N, CA, C, O and the ligand as a Tripos MOL2 file, in Angstrom:
@<TRIPOS>MOLECULE
protein
  309   307    78     0     0
PROTEIN
NO_CHARGES

@<TRIPOS>ATOM
      1 N         104.4100   73.1810  105.9750 N.3       1 MET1
      2 CA        104.1130   74.5230  105.4820 C.3       1 MET1
      3 C         103.6060   74.4780  104.0420 C.2       1 MET1
      4 O         104.0480   73.6780  103.2170 O.2       1 MET1
      5 N         102.6760   75.3600  103.7900 N.am      2 LYS2
      6 CA        102.1540   75.4820  102.4290 C.3       2 LYS2
      7 C         103.1910   76.1940  101.5670 C.2       2 LYS2
      8 O         104.0090   76.9500  102.0900 O.2       2 LYS2
      9 N         103.1710   75.9660  100.2650 N.am      3 PRO3
     10 CA        104.0630   76.7510   99.4060 C.3       3 PRO3
     11 C         103.6830   78.2250   99.5530 C.2       3 PRO3
     12 O         102.5040   78.5550   99.6820 O.2       3 PRO3
     13 N         104.6740   79.0990   99.5320 N.am      4 PRO4
     14 CA        104.3640   80.5060   99.7510 C.3       4 PRO4
     15 C         103.6600   81.1620   98.5600 C.2       4 PRO4
     16 O         104.2840   81.5670   97.5800 O.2       4 PRO4
     17 N         102.3620   81.2450   98.6880 N.am      5 ILE5
     18 CA        101.5230   81.9040   97.6770 C.3       5 ILE5
     19 C         100.5950   82.8570   98.4230 C.2       5 ILE5
     20 O          99.9810   82.4830   99.4220 O.2       5 ILE5
     21 N         100.5000   84.0760   97.9380 N.am      6 CYS6
     22 CA         99.6580   85.0600   98.6120 C.3       6 CYS6
     23 C          98.2150   84.5790   98.6850 C.2       6 CYS6
     24 O          97.6190   84.1920   97.6790 O.2       6 CYS6
     25 N          97.6720   84.6130   99.8840 N.am      7 ARG7
     26 CA         96.3080   84.1330  100.1000 C.3       7 ARG7
     27 C          95.2660   85.0020   99.3880 C.2       7 ARG7
     28 O          94.1770   84.5370   99.0520 O.2       7 ARG7
     29 N          95.6120   86.2370   99.1720 N.am      8 ILE8
     30 CA         94.6470   87.1670   98.5850 C.3       8 ILE8
     31 C          94.7070   87.1460   97.0560 C.2       8 ILE8
     32 O          93.6680   87.0510   96.4030 O.2       8 ILE8
     33 N          95.8970   87.2340   96.4850 N.am      9 CYS9
     34 CA         95.9850   87.3990   95.0270 C.3       9 CYS9
     35 C          96.6830   86.2300   94.3240 C.2       9 CYS9
     36 O          96.8700   86.2670   93.1080 O.2       9 CYS9
     37 N          97.0730   85.1890   95.0800 N.am     10 ASP10
     38 CA         97.7060   83.9980   94.5050 C.3      10 ASP10
     39 C          99.0760   84.2460   93.8890 C.2      10 ASP10
     40 O          99.5670   83.4230   93.1160 O.2      10 ASP10
     41 N          99.6920   85.3670   94.2250 N.am     11 LYS11
     42 CA        101.0380   85.6420   93.7420 C.3      11 LYS11
     43 C         102.0130   84.6840   94.4310 C.2      11 LYS11
     44 O         101.9580   84.4790   95.6440 O.2      11 LYS11
     45 N         102.8990   84.1090   93.6320 N.am     12 LYS12
     46 CA        103.8950   83.2010   94.1760 C.3      12 LYS12
     47 C         105.0460   84.0150   94.7680 C.2      12 LYS12
     48 O         105.5540   84.9390   94.1320 O.2      12 LYS12
     49 N         105.4450   83.6690   95.9720 N.am     13 LEU13
     50 CA        106.5270   84.4050   96.6320 C.3      13 LEU13
     51 C         107.8230   83.6520   96.3860 C.2      13 LEU13
     52 O         108.0660   82.5900   96.9590 O.2      13 LEU13
     53 N         108.6370   84.2160   95.5340 N.am     14 VAL14
     54 CA        109.8460   83.5270   95.1080 C.3      14 VAL14
     55 C         110.9410   83.6560   96.1670 C.2      14 VAL14
     56 O         111.5750   82.6630   96.5260 O.2      14 VAL14
     57 N         111.1610   84.8450   96.6560 N.am     15 ASP15
     58 CA        112.0770   84.9480   97.7860 C.3      15 ASP15
     59 C         111.4220   85.7500   98.9030 C.2      15 ASP15
     60 O         110.3660   86.3530   98.7110 O.2      15 ASP15
     61 N         112.0490   85.7500  100.0520 N.am     16 MET16
     62 CA        111.3960   86.2670  101.2490 C.3      16 MET16
     63 C         111.1550   87.7770  101.1940 C.2      16 MET16
     64 O         110.3980   88.3140  102.0020 O.2      16 MET16
     65 N         111.7940   88.4590  100.2470 N.am     17 ASP17
     66 CA        111.5230   89.8840  100.0750 C.3      17 ASP17
     67 C         110.1620   90.1250   99.4210 C.2      17 ASP17
     68 O         109.6480   91.2440   99.4220 O.2      17 ASP17
     69 N         109.5900   89.0610   98.8640 N.am     18 ASP18
     70 CA        108.3200   89.2000   98.1580 C.3      18 ASP18
     71 C         107.1160   89.2920   99.0940 C.2      18 ASP18
     72 O         106.0190   89.6520   98.6670 O.2      18 ASP18
     73 N         107.3200   88.9730  100.3470 N.am     19 GLY19
     74 CA        106.2040   88.9850  101.2800 C.3      19 GLY19
     75 C         106.5610   88.1790  102.5080 C.2      19 GLY19
     76 O         107.7370   88.0450  102.8460 O.2      19 GLY19
     77 N         105.5710   87.6480  103.1680 N.am     20 GLY20
     78 CA        105.8960   86.8740  104.3610 C.3      20 GLY20
     79 C         104.6930   86.1690  104.9510 C.2      20 GLY20
     80 O         103.5550   86.3230  104.5100 O.2      20 GLY20
     81 N         105.0060   85.3820  105.9770 N.am     21 LEU21
     82 CA        103.9950   84.6010  106.6830 C.3      21 LEU21
     83 C         103.4960   85.4160  107.8770 C.2      21 LEU21
     84 O         104.2890   85.9750  108.6350 O.2      21 LEU21
     85 N         102.1920   85.4730  108.0300 N.am     22 ILE22
     86 CA        101.6190   86.2010  109.1610 C.3      22 ILE22
     87 C         100.7860   85.2390  110.0000 C.2      22 ILE22
     88 O          99.9790   84.4670  109.4820 O.2      22 ILE22
     89 N         101.0060   85.3070  111.3080 N.am     23 TYR23
     90 CA        100.2040   84.5200  112.2480 C.3      23 TYR23
     91 C          99.1080   85.4190  112.8100 C.2      23 TYR23
     92 O          99.3730   86.5210  113.2880 O.2      23 TYR23
     93 N          97.8930   84.9350  112.7430 N.am     24 PHE24
     94 CA         96.7550   85.6970  113.2690 C.3      24 PHE24
     95 C          96.3700   85.1810  114.6490 C.2      24 PHE24
     96 O          96.8690   84.1670  115.1380 O.2      24 PHE24
     97 N          95.4590   85.9340  115.2450 N.am     25 LYS25
     98 CA         94.9550   85.5700  116.5750 C.3      25 LYS25
     99 C          94.3860   84.1490  116.5300 C.2      25 LYS25
    100 O          93.6650   83.7780  115.6040 O.2      25 LYS25
    101 N          94.7260   83.3750  117.5470 N.am     26 LYS26
    102 CA         94.2700   81.9860  117.5640 C.3      26 LYS26
    103 C          92.8060   81.8890  117.9770 C.2      26 LYS26
    104 O          92.3890   82.4450  118.9930 O.2      26 LYS26
    105 N          92.0390   81.1680  117.1640 N.am     27 ARG27
    106 CA         90.6670   80.8380  117.5300 C.3      27 ARG27
    107 C          90.7190   79.5620  118.3570 C.2      27 ARG27
    108 O          91.7390   78.8730  118.3720 O.2      27 ARG27
    109 N          89.6190   79.2410  119.0480 N.am     28 PRO28
    110 CA         89.6130   77.9720  119.8020 C.3      28 PRO28
    111 C          89.9850   76.7880  118.9230 C.2      28 PRO28
    112 O          90.6590   75.8620  119.3750 O.2      28 PRO28
    113 N          89.5490   76.8140  117.6670 N.am     29 SER29
    114 CA         89.8530   75.6880  116.7660 C.3      29 SER29
    115 C          91.3450   75.6280  116.4250 C.2      29 SER29
    116 O          91.8880   74.5530  116.1730 O.2      29 SER29
    117 N          92.0010   76.7930  116.4190 N.am     30 ASP30
    118 CA         93.4440   76.8210  116.1280 C.3      30 ASP30
    119 C          94.2400   76.2510  117.2940 C.2      30 ASP30
    120 O          95.2550   75.5800  117.1110 O.2      30 ASP30
    121 N          93.7460   76.5390  118.5090 N.am     31 ILE31
    122 CA         94.4100   76.0040  119.7030 C.3      31 ILE31
    123 C          94.2280   74.4770  119.7530 C.2      31 ILE31
    124 O          95.1460   73.7400  120.1120 O.2      31 ILE31
    125 N          93.0290   74.0280  119.3860 N.am     32 GLU32
    126 CA         92.7600   72.5940  119.2970 C.3      32 GLU32
    127 C          93.7130   71.9230  118.3060 C.2      32 GLU32
    128 O          94.2520   70.8480  118.5730 O.2      32 GLU32
    129 N          93.9070   72.5630  117.1830 N.am     33 TRP33
    130 CA         94.7890   72.0400  116.1300 C.3      33 TRP33
    131 C          96.2070   71.8810  116.6620 C.2      33 TRP33
    132 O          96.8680   70.8690  116.4260 O.2      33 TRP33
    133 N          96.6630   72.9100  117.3890 N.am     34 GLU34
    134 CA         98.0150   72.8760  117.9620 C.3      34 GLU34
    135 C          98.1840   71.7250  118.9320 C.2      34 GLU34
    136 O          99.1870   71.0110  118.9180 O.2      34 GLU34
    137 N          97.1690   71.5630  119.7830 N.am     35 LYS35
    138 CA         97.2190   70.4840  120.7730 C.3      35 LYS35
    139 C          97.2740   69.1320  120.0880 C.2      35 LYS35
    140 O          98.0130   68.2380  120.5030 O.2      35 LYS35
    141 N          96.4840   68.9940  119.0370 N.am     36 ARG36
    142 CA         96.4210   67.7370  118.3040 C.3      36 ARG36
    143 C          97.7720   67.4280  117.6650 C.2      36 ARG36
    144 O          98.2380   66.2890  117.6930 O.2      36 ARG36
    145 N          98.3960   68.4590  117.0890 N.am     37 MET37
    146 CA         99.6890   68.2760  116.4420 C.3      37 MET37
    147 C         100.7790   67.9170  117.4570 C.2      37 MET37
    148 O         101.6620   67.1010  117.1940 O.2      37 MET37
    149 N         100.6810   68.5570  118.6250 N.am     38 GLU38
    150 CA        101.6470   68.2750  119.6820 C.3      38 GLU38
    151 C         101.5520   66.8210  120.1190 C.2      38 GLU38
    152 O         102.5570   66.1390  120.3200 O.2      38 GLU38
    153 N         100.3060   66.3710  120.2580 N.am     39 LYS39
    154 CA        100.0640   65.0240  120.7390 C.3      39 LYS39
    155 C         100.6080   63.9780  119.7730 C.2      39 LYS39
    156 O         101.2300   63.0010  120.1910 O.2      39 LYS39
    157 N         100.3750   64.1840  118.4950 N.am     40 ILE40
    158 CA        100.8220   63.1920  117.5120 C.3      40 ILE40
    159 C         102.2290   63.5000  116.9830 C.2      40 ILE40
    160 O         102.7720   62.7680  116.1560 O.2      40 ILE40
    161 N         102.8060   64.6110  117.4860 N.am     41 GLY41
    162 CA        104.1310   64.9900  117.0210 C.3      41 GLY41
    163 C         104.1270   65.3820  115.5510 C.2      41 GLY41
    164 O         105.1300   65.2570  114.8480 O.2      41 GLY41
    165 N         102.9770   65.8580  115.1120 N.am     42 GLY42
    166 CA        102.8380   66.2080  113.6930 C.3      42 GLY42
    167 C         103.2510   67.6430  113.4230 C.2      42 GLY42
    168 O         103.2930   68.4830  114.3230 O.2      42 GLY42
    169 N         103.5470   67.8940  112.1930 N.am     43 VAL43
    170 CA        103.7980   69.2630  111.7680 C.3      43 VAL43
    171 C         102.8820   69.5540  110.5880 C.2      43 VAL43
    172 O         102.4990   68.6530  109.8410 O.2      43 VAL43
    173 N         102.5550   70.7750  110.4420 N.am     44 GLY44
    174 CA        101.6930   71.1510  109.3360 C.3      44 GLY44
    175 C         101.5830   72.6430  109.2930 C.2      44 GLY44
    176 O         102.1790   73.3620  110.0950 O.2      44 GLY44
    177 N         100.8160   73.0920  108.3480 N.am     45 HIS45
    178 CA        100.6290   74.5350  108.2170 C.3      45 HIS45
    179 C          99.5770   74.9700  109.2320 C.2      45 HIS45
    180 O          98.4330   74.5210  109.1700 O.2      45 HIS45
    181 N          99.9580   75.8450  110.1710 N.am     46 PRO46
    182 CA         98.9790   76.2560  111.1810 C.3      46 PRO46
    183 C          97.7720   76.9320  110.5210 C.2      46 PRO46
    184 O          97.9330   77.7520  109.6170 O.2      46 PRO46
    185 N          96.5700   76.5860  110.9750 N.am     47 PRO47
    186 CA         95.3780   77.1670  110.3340 C.3      47 PRO47
    187 C          95.2350   78.6790  110.5520 C.2      47 PRO47
    188 O          94.4500   79.3390  109.8720 O.2      47 PRO47
    189 N          95.9890   79.2090  111.4880 N.am     48 ASN48
    190 CA         95.8910   80.6610  111.7360 C.3      48 ASN48
    191 C          97.0460   81.4340  111.0910 C.2      48 ASN48
    192 O          97.2800   82.5980  111.4200 O.2      48 ASN48
    193 N          97.7580   80.7870  110.1820 N.am     49 ALA49
    194 CA         98.8660   81.4630  109.5070 C.3      49 ALA49
    195 C          98.6540   81.4380  107.9940 C.2      49 ALA49
    196 O          98.1670   80.4540  107.4370 O.2      49 ALA49
    197 N          99.0250   82.5270  107.3490 N.am     50 GLU50
    198 CA         98.9370   82.5820  105.8900 C.3      50 GLU50
    199 C         100.0770   83.4080  105.3060 C.2      50 GLU50
    200 O         100.6620   84.2640  105.9680 O.2      50 GLU50
    201 N         100.3680   83.1170  104.0430 N.am     51 TRP51
    202 CA        101.3660   83.8780  103.3040 C.3      51 TRP51
    203 C         100.7050   85.0720  102.6190 C.2      51 TRP51
    204 O          99.5550   85.0080  102.1830 O.2      51 TRP51
    205 N         101.4600   86.1530  102.5400 N.am     52 PHE52
    206 CA        100.9840   87.3340  101.8330 C.3      52 PHE52
    207 C         102.1130   87.9290  101.0110 C.2      52 PHE52
    208 O         103.2690   87.9470  101.4340 O.2      52 PHE52
    209 N         101.7590   88.4140   99.8340 N.am     53 CYS53
    210 CA        102.7480   89.1100   99.0190 C.3      53 CYS53
    211 C         103.0210   90.4740   99.6690 C.2      53 CYS53
    212 O         102.3340   90.8880  100.6020 O.2      53 CYS53
    213 N         104.0220   91.1370   99.1550 N.am     54 LYS54
    214 CA        104.4310   92.4130   99.7400 C.3      54 LYS54
    215 C         103.2670   93.4080   99.7950 C.2      54 LYS54
    216 O         103.0800   94.1330  100.7720 O.2      54 LYS54
    217 N         102.5060   93.4100   98.7220 N.am     55 LYS55
    218 CA        101.3980   94.3520   98.6100 C.3      55 LYS55
    219 C         100.3480   94.1130   99.7050 C.2      55 LYS55
    220 O          99.8220   95.0610  100.2900 O.2      55 LYS55
    221 N         100.0600   92.8670   99.9660 N.am     56 HIS56
    222 CA         99.0220   92.5550  100.9440 C.3      56 HIS56
    223 C          99.5650   92.3770  102.3520 C.2      56 HIS56
    224 O          98.8180   92.4490  103.3280 O.2      56 HIS56
    225 N         100.8710   92.1440  102.4560 N.am     57 TYR57
    226 CA        101.4860   91.9110  103.7620 C.3      57 TYR57
    227 C         101.2710   93.0930  104.7060 C.2      57 TYR57
    228 O         100.9040   92.9250  105.8690 O.2      57 TYR57
    229 N         101.5100   94.2930  104.1730 N.am     58 ASN58
    230 CA        101.4050   95.4900  105.0160 C.3      58 ASN58
    231 C          99.9860   95.7190  105.5420 C.2      58 ASN58
    232 O          99.7870   96.2410  106.6390 O.2      58 ASN58
    233 N          99.0170   95.3170  104.7340 N.am     59 LYS59
    234 CA         97.6240   95.4330  105.1840 C.3      59 LYS59
    235 C          97.3030   94.3220  106.1730 C.2      59 LYS59
    236 O          96.6440   94.5420  107.1890 O.2      59 LYS59
    237 N          97.7770   93.1420  105.8580 N.am     60 ALA60
    238 CA         97.4370   91.9740  106.6710 C.3      60 ALA60
    239 C          98.0600   92.0450  108.0700 C.2      60 ALA60
    240 O          97.4510   91.6260  109.0540 O.2      60 ALA60
    241 N          99.2730   92.5770  108.1400 N.am     61 ILE61
    242 CA         99.9630   92.6160  109.4430 C.3      61 ILE61
    243 C          99.2070   93.5030  110.4280 C.2      61 ILE61
    244 O          99.2800   93.2990  111.6400 O.2      61 ILE61
    245 N          98.4870   94.4800  109.9050 N.am     62 LYS62
    246 CA         97.7060   95.3730  110.7750 C.3      62 LYS62
    247 C          96.4650   94.6840  111.3210 C.2      62 LYS62
    248 O          95.8300   95.1690  112.2580 O.2      62 LYS62
    249 N          96.1310   93.5610  110.7310 N.am     63 LEU63
    250 CA         94.9070   92.8550  111.1400 C.3      63 LEU63
    251 C          95.2120   91.5730  111.9260 C.2      63 LEU63
    252 O          94.3210   90.7650  112.1880 O.2      63 LEU63
    253 N          96.4750   91.4040  112.2930 N.am     64 ASN64
    254 CA         96.8170   90.1160  112.9250 C.3      64 ASN64
    255 C          96.3570   89.9880  114.3790 C.2      64 ASN64
    256 O          96.5990   88.9730  115.0320 O.2      64 ASN64
    257 N          95.6930   91.0310  114.8710 N.am     65 HIS65
    258 CA         95.0510   90.9010  116.1840 C.3      65 HIS65
    259 C          93.6690   90.2600  116.0330 C.2      65 HIS65
    260 O          92.9980   89.9650  117.0220 O.2      65 HIS65
    261 N          93.2560   90.0500  114.7800 N.am     66 LEU66
    262 CA         91.9600   89.4250  114.4990 C.3      66 LEU66
    263 C          92.1600   87.9600  114.1470 C.2      66 LEU66
    264 O          93.2470   87.5740  113.7170 O.2      66 LEU66
    265 N          91.1300   87.1370  114.3210 N.am     67 PRO67
    266 CA         91.2220   85.7650  113.8070 C.3      67 PRO67
    267 C          91.3380   85.8060  112.2810 C.2      67 PRO67
    268 O          90.8530   86.7360  111.6370 O.2      67 PRO67
    269 N          91.9730   84.8050  111.7250 N.am     68 ILE68
    270 CA         92.2960   84.8170  110.2920 C.3      68 ILE68
    271 C          91.0630   84.9670  109.3990 C.2      68 ILE68
    272 O          91.1160   85.6620  108.3830 O.2      68 ILE68
    273 N          89.9710   84.3300  109.7650 N.am     69 ASN69
    274 CA         88.7890   84.4070  108.9010 C.3      69 ASN69
    275 C          88.2430   85.8340  108.8230 C.2      69 ASN69
    276 O          87.7820   86.2680  107.7670 O.2      69 ASN69
    277 N          88.2960   86.5590  109.9360 N.am     70 GLU70
    278 CA         87.8240   87.9490  109.9440 C.3      70 GLU70
    279 C          88.7900   88.8490  109.1750 C.2      70 GLU70
    280 O          88.3680   89.7330  108.4280 O.2      70 GLU70
    281 N          90.0670   88.6190  109.3630 N.am     71 ALA71
    282 CA         91.0750   89.4260  108.6760 C.3      71 ALA71
    283 C          90.9660   89.2340  107.1570 C.2      71 ALA71
    284 O          91.0520   90.2030  106.4020 O.2      71 ALA71
    285 N          90.7770   87.9940  106.7140 N.am     72 LEU72
    286 CA         90.6850   87.7230  105.2770 C.3      72 LEU72
    287 C          89.4520   88.3790  104.6660 C.2      72 LEU72
    288 O          89.4850   88.8550  103.5310 O.2      72 LEU72
    289 N          88.3730   88.3960  105.4290 N.am     73 GLU73
    290 CA         87.1650   89.0360  104.9500 C.3      73 GLU73
    291 C          87.4100   90.5300  104.6860 C.2      73 GLU73
    292 O          86.9780   91.0740  103.6690 O.2      73 GLU73
    293 N          88.1000   91.1660  105.6100 N.am     74 ILE74
    294 CA         88.4170   92.5900  105.4610 C.3      74 ILE74
    295 C          89.3760   92.7970  104.2860 C.2      74 ILE74
    296 O          89.1920   93.7180  103.4900 O.2      74 ILE74
    297 N          90.3820   91.9550  104.1790 N.am     75 LEU75
    298 CA         91.3750   92.1040  103.1180 C.3      75 LEU75
    299 C          90.7750   91.8970  101.7330 C.2      75 LEU75
    300 O          91.2290   92.4960  100.7580 O.2      75 LEU75
    301 N          89.7720   91.0610  101.6490 N.am     76 ARG76
    302 CA         89.1680   90.7660  100.3440 C.3      76 ARG76
    303 C          88.1390   91.7960   99.9480 C.2      76 ARG76
    304 O          87.7790   91.8860   98.7740 O.2      76 ARG76
    305 N          87.6570   92.5740  100.8970 N.am     77 SER77
    306 CA         86.5780   93.5180  100.5860 C.3      77 SER77
    307 C          87.1260   94.8010   99.9740 C.2      77 SER77
    308 O          86.3580   95.7070   99.6500 O.2      77 SER77
    309 ZN         98.8450   89.4710   97.3200 Zn       78 ZN78
@<TRIPOS>BOND
     1     1     2 1
     2     2     3 1
     3     3     4 2
     4     3     5 am
     5     5     6 1
     6     6     7 1
     7     7     8 2
     8     7     9 am
     9     9    10 1
    10    10    11 1
    11    11    12 2
    12    11    13 am
    13    13    14 1
    14    14    15 1
    15    15    16 2
    16    15    17 am
    17    17    18 1
    18    18    19 1
    19    19    20 2
    20    19    21 am
    21    21    22 1
    22    22    23 1
    23    23    24 2
    24    23    25 am
    25    25    26 1
    26    26    27 1
    27    27    28 2
    28    27    29 am
    29    29    30 1
    30    30    31 1
    31    31    32 2
    32    31    33 am
    33    33    34 1
    34    34    35 1
    35    35    36 2
    36    35    37 am
    37    37    38 1
    38    38    39 1
    39    39    40 2
    40    39    41 am
    41    41    42 1
    42    42    43 1
    43    43    44 2
    44    43    45 am
    45    45    46 1
    46    46    47 1
    47    47    48 2
    48    47    49 am
    49    49    50 1
    50    50    51 1
    51    51    52 2
    52    51    53 am
    53    53    54 1
    54    54    55 1
    55    55    56 2
    56    55    57 am
    57    57    58 1
    58    58    59 1
    59    59    60 2
    60    59    61 am
    61    61    62 1
    62    62    63 1
    63    63    64 2
    64    63    65 am
    65    65    66 1
    66    66    67 1
    67    67    68 2
    68    67    69 am
    69    69    70 1
    70    70    71 1
    71    71    72 2
    72    71    73 am
    73    73    74 1
    74    74    75 1
    75    75    76 2
    76    75    77 am
    77    77    78 1
    78    78    79 1
    79    79    80 2
    80    79    81 am
    81    81    82 1
    82    82    83 1
    83    83    84 2
    84    83    85 am
    85    85    86 1
    86    86    87 1
    87    87    88 2
    88    87    89 am
    89    89    90 1
    90    90    91 1
    91    91    92 2
    92    91    93 am
    93    93    94 1
    94    94    95 1
    95    95    96 2
    96    95    97 am
    97    97    98 1
    98    98    99 1
    99    99   100 2
   100    99   101 am
   101   101   102 1
   102   102   103 1
   103   103   104 2
   104   103   105 am
   105   105   106 1
   106   106   107 1
   107   107   108 2
   108   107   109 am
   109   109   110 1
   110   110   111 1
   111   111   112 2
   112   111   113 am
   113   113   114 1
   114   114   115 1
   115   115   116 2
   116   115   117 am
   117   117   118 1
   118   118   119 1
   119   119   120 2
   120   119   121 am
   121   121   122 1
   122   122   123 1
   123   123   124 2
   124   123   125 am
   125   125   126 1
   126   126   127 1
   127   127   128 2
   128   127   129 am
   129   129   130 1
   130   130   131 1
   131   131   132 2
   132   131   133 am
   133   133   134 1
   134   134   135 1
   135   135   136 2
   136   135   137 am
   137   137   138 1
   138   138   139 1
   139   139   140 2
   140   139   141 am
   141   141   142 1
   142   142   143 1
   143   143   144 2
   144   143   145 am
   145   145   146 1
   146   146   147 1
   147   147   148 2
   148   147   149 am
   149   149   150 1
   150   150   151 1
   151   151   152 2
   152   151   153 am
   153   153   154 1
   154   154   155 1
   155   155   156 2
   156   155   157 am
   157   157   158 1
   158   158   159 1
   159   159   160 2
   160   159   161 am
   161   161   162 1
   162   162   163 1
   163   163   164 2
   164   163   165 am
   165   165   166 1
   166   166   167 1
   167   167   168 2
   168   167   169 am
   169   169   170 1
   170   170   171 1
   171   171   172 2
   172   171   173 am
   173   173   174 1
   174   174   175 1
   175   175   176 2
   176   175   177 am
   177   177   178 1
   178   178   179 1
   179   179   180 2
   180   179   181 am
   181   181   182 1
   182   182   183 1
   183   183   184 2
   184   183   185 am
   185   185   186 1
   186   186   187 1
   187   187   188 2
   188   187   189 am
   189   189   190 1
   190   190   191 1
   191   191   192 2
   192   191   193 am
   193   193   194 1
   194   194   195 1
   195   195   196 2
   196   195   197 am
   197   197   198 1
   198   198   199 1
   199   199   200 2
   200   199   201 am
   201   201   202 1
   202   202   203 1
   203   203   204 2
   204   203   205 am
   205   205   206 1
   206   206   207 1
   207   207   208 2
   208   207   209 am
   209   209   210 1
   210   210   211 1
   211   211   212 2
   212   211   213 am
   213   213   214 1
   214   214   215 1
   215   215   216 2
   216   215   217 am
   217   217   218 1
   218   218   219 1
   219   219   220 2
   220   219   221 am
   221   221   222 1
   222   222   223 1
   223   223   224 2
   224   223   225 am
   225   225   226 1
   226   226   227 1
   227   227   228 2
   228   227   229 am
   229   229   230 1
   230   230   231 1
   231   231   232 2
   232   231   233 am
   233   233   234 1
   234   234   235 1
   235   235   236 2
   236   235   237 am
   237   237   238 1
   238   238   239 1
   239   239   240 2
   240   239   241 am
   241   241   242 1
   242   242   243 1
   243   243   244 2
   244   243   245 am
   245   245   246 1
   246   246   247 1
   247   247   248 2
   248   247   249 am
   249   249   250 1
   250   250   251 1
   251   251   252 2
   252   251   253 am
   253   253   254 1
   254   254   255 1
   255   255   256 2
   256   255   257 am
   257   257   258 1
   258   258   259 1
   259   259   260 2
   260   259   261 am
   261   261   262 1
   262   262   263 1
   263   263   264 2
   264   263   265 am
   265   265   266 1
   266   266   267 1
   267   267   268 2
   268   267   269 am
   269   269   270 1
   270   270   271 1
   271   271   272 2
   272   271   273 am
   273   273   274 1
   274   274   275 1
   275   275   276 2
   276   275   277 am
   277   277   278 1
   278   278   279 1
   279   279   280 2
   280   279   281 am
   281   281   282 1
   282   282   283 1
   283   283   284 2
   284   283   285 am
   285   285   286 1
   286   286   287 1
   287   287   288 2
   288   287   289 am
   289   289   290 1
   290   290   291 1
   291   291   292 2
   292   291   293 am
   293   293   294 1
   294   294   295 1
   295   295   296 2
   296   295   297 am
   297   297   298 1
   298   298   299 1
   299   299   300 2
   300   299   301 am
   301   301   302 1
   302   302   303 1
   303   303   304 2
   304   303   305 am
   305   305   306 1
   306   306   307 1
   307   307   308 2
@<TRIPOS>SUBSTRUCTURE
     1 MET1         2 RESIDUE 1 A MET
     2 LYS2         6 RESIDUE 1 A LYS
     3 PRO3        10 RESIDUE 1 A PRO
     4 PRO4        14 RESIDUE 1 A PRO
     5 ILE5        18 RESIDUE 1 A ILE
     6 CYS6        22 RESIDUE 1 A CYS
     7 ARG7        26 RESIDUE 1 A ARG
     8 ILE8        30 RESIDUE 1 A ILE
     9 CYS9        34 RESIDUE 1 A CYS
    10 ASP10       38 RESIDUE 1 A ASP
    11 LYS11       42 RESIDUE 1 A LYS
    12 LYS12       46 RESIDUE 1 A LYS
    13 LEU13       50 RESIDUE 1 A LEU
    14 VAL14       54 RESIDUE 1 A VAL
    15 ASP15       58 RESIDUE 1 A ASP
    16 MET16       62 RESIDUE 1 A MET
    17 ASP17       66 RESIDUE 1 A ASP
    18 ASP18       70 RESIDUE 1 A ASP
    19 GLY19       74 RESIDUE 1 A GLY
    20 GLY20       78 RESIDUE 1 A GLY
    21 LEU21       82 RESIDUE 1 A LEU
    22 ILE22       86 RESIDUE 1 A ILE
    23 TYR23       90 RESIDUE 1 A TYR
    24 PHE24       94 RESIDUE 1 A PHE
    25 LYS25       98 RESIDUE 1 A LYS
    26 LYS26      102 RESIDUE 1 A LYS
    27 ARG27      106 RESIDUE 1 A ARG
    28 PRO28      110 RESIDUE 1 A PRO
    29 SER29      114 RESIDUE 1 A SER
    30 ASP30      118 RESIDUE 1 A ASP
    31 ILE31      122 RESIDUE 1 A ILE
    32 GLU32      126 RESIDUE 1 A GLU
    33 TRP33      130 RESIDUE 1 A TRP
    34 GLU34      134 RESIDUE 1 A GLU
    35 LYS35      138 RESIDUE 1 A LYS
    36 ARG36      142 RESIDUE 1 A ARG
    37 MET37      146 RESIDUE 1 A MET
    38 GLU38      150 RESIDUE 1 A GLU
    39 LYS39      154 RESIDUE 1 A LYS
    40 ILE40      158 RESIDUE 1 A ILE
    41 GLY41      162 RESIDUE 1 A GLY
    42 GLY42      166 RESIDUE 1 A GLY
    43 VAL43      170 RESIDUE 1 A VAL
    44 GLY44      174 RESIDUE 1 A GLY
    45 HIS45      178 RESIDUE 1 A HIS
    46 PRO46      182 RESIDUE 1 A PRO
    47 PRO47      186 RESIDUE 1 A PRO
    48 ASN48      190 RESIDUE 1 A ASN
    49 ALA49      194 RESIDUE 1 A ALA
    50 GLU50      198 RESIDUE 1 A GLU
    51 TRP51      202 RESIDUE 1 A TRP
    52 PHE52      206 RESIDUE 1 A PHE
    53 CYS53      210 RESIDUE 1 A CYS
    54 LYS54      214 RESIDUE 1 A LYS
    55 LYS55      218 RESIDUE 1 A LYS
    56 HIS56      222 RESIDUE 1 A HIS
    57 TYR57      226 RESIDUE 1 A TYR
    58 ASN58      230 RESIDUE 1 A ASN
    59 LYS59      234 RESIDUE 1 A LYS
    60 ALA60      238 RESIDUE 1 A ALA
    61 ILE61      242 RESIDUE 1 A ILE
    62 LYS62      246 RESIDUE 1 A LYS
    63 LEU63      250 RESIDUE 1 A LEU
    64 ASN64      254 RESIDUE 1 A ASN
    65 HIS65      258 RESIDUE 1 A HIS
    66 LEU66      262 RESIDUE 1 A LEU
    67 PRO67      266 RESIDUE 1 A PRO
    68 ILE68      270 RESIDUE 1 A ILE
    69 ASN69      274 RESIDUE 1 A ASN
    70 GLU70      278 RESIDUE 1 A GLU
    71 ALA71      282 RESIDUE 1 A ALA
    72 LEU72      286 RESIDUE 1 A LEU
    73 GLU73      290 RESIDUE 1 A GLU
    74 ILE74      294 RESIDUE 1 A ILE
    75 LEU75      298 RESIDUE 1 A LEU
    76 ARG76      302 RESIDUE 1 A ARG
    77 SER77      306 RESIDUE 1 A SER
    78 ZN78       309 GROUP 0 **** ****
């Protein structure tokens, strides 16, 4: 897992009340990543998951039906 830092504003999340991890819709590449990790027994930060501070979490959670790249584009605009 990546250190918890908001993907949008780089705010560091000190405790879990500061925000949270959101999983977005899996793209084909995300499913490939999962399969690869399963095969090698590896762990890592899923490419379809990101941390968000409290401020951005509420917006981001509404977009988790989208792939992460599309959701981030909307959140940054
Ligand atoms: Zn933020």
